[in-house]
C-alpha positions, 0 to 999 in steps of 0.5 A: 638570139644568143641564149645568153641574151635576154629579150630586152638586151643587146650585144655590142661589139667592142671592136677590140680583139673580138670582145662583145658585151651585153647591155640593156638599153634602158638601164645603165650602160658604160661610157667613154670614161670607162674606156679611157680608164682602161687605157690609163691603167697600167698592169704587169704580167701575172697580176691579181686585180679587182674591178670595184663596181664593175657594172656591165663588166666593161673594165674587166673585159677590156683589162683582160686583153691589156694583160692576158694573164692577169686574174680579175675579181669584179665586184657589183652590188646590184644582182641584175647587173652582176648577173648580166656582167657574168653572162658577158664574161661567159660570152667572151669565154673568159670564165677562167680569168674573170670572176664576178662577185655579187657583193658590196665592194666594202666586203671585198676584203672578207672575200679575197683577204686583206692585202691580197691584190696587186692592183684595183681599178674603179670607176665610181659614182660621180654625183656627190650625195646631196649635191646632184639630182638623182636619176629615177632609174635604179641601176643608173642611180647606183652607178652614177650617184653616191647613195650609201657609199661615199668616195671615202668608203670606196677608197678605203675598200680598195685600200683594204685589198691592196698589197703594200705598194699596190696600185689603185687607178680611178677616174673622177670629175675634175672639179672633185679631184681634191676630194678624191686625193684627200680620200686616197690619202686618208686610206694611205693611198698616195697619188702618183700619176695624174692625167686630165681629160679635156673635150677640146684643147682650149677647154678646162678638164672635165675628168681626172684619172689618178693612179695611187700607190699604197704606202708610197712616198709623195711624188707626183707625175703629171701626164699630158692632157688627153684631148677628146676632140679636134677644133673641127669636132672630129675625134683626136688621133689618141681617141681613135687609138684608144678605141682601136680605130687606127 
């Protein structure tokens, strides 16, 4: 057993440039939405970025390979999740590029400074406060449900650390897209690029990925829908590409 892994955890191979991640099967684990968001996110060389609510650290790990010279600040409010994400960073030898902060994302501006980052990535809780059944598992509850941090709080926290014309990339339930756009605009983040995710080509979207820019003028680019499955139930070529299976 690797000395970075506890008895109730496992190491999963991400099948991408040798990346591995530590996960606890009985706690919150990353899903397809994080992988799709990492693919959707655009990064430029030498950028300083943040992953707000990093959870297992999956987004920070994937984005470290997408732009190999960016510096990543990963924020996680749950100490046990932040500690596990830190061990995944060490497992991959990325300590010099990824810093995991055990902190509320709303305090990120106090740690990093206001308007200090080029880009922020966030896979926020999907369940609206008072609108969904709450999971009894605490790590899952915080990751998937708005508890004391709403979508307005989250977008404001992201905006606080973004430079002028800095970019925020987020994934959210399609049925809550208008809430997300309102929250972004309230924080002076203008939606600039959107891509919806559909299970099948004939299905309505269930996820939406949005890139917003701080203090930008209105102008929206709609990208082609991302389809997960073919009509026969097999994964599409694009999903295979995103998961590095082709």
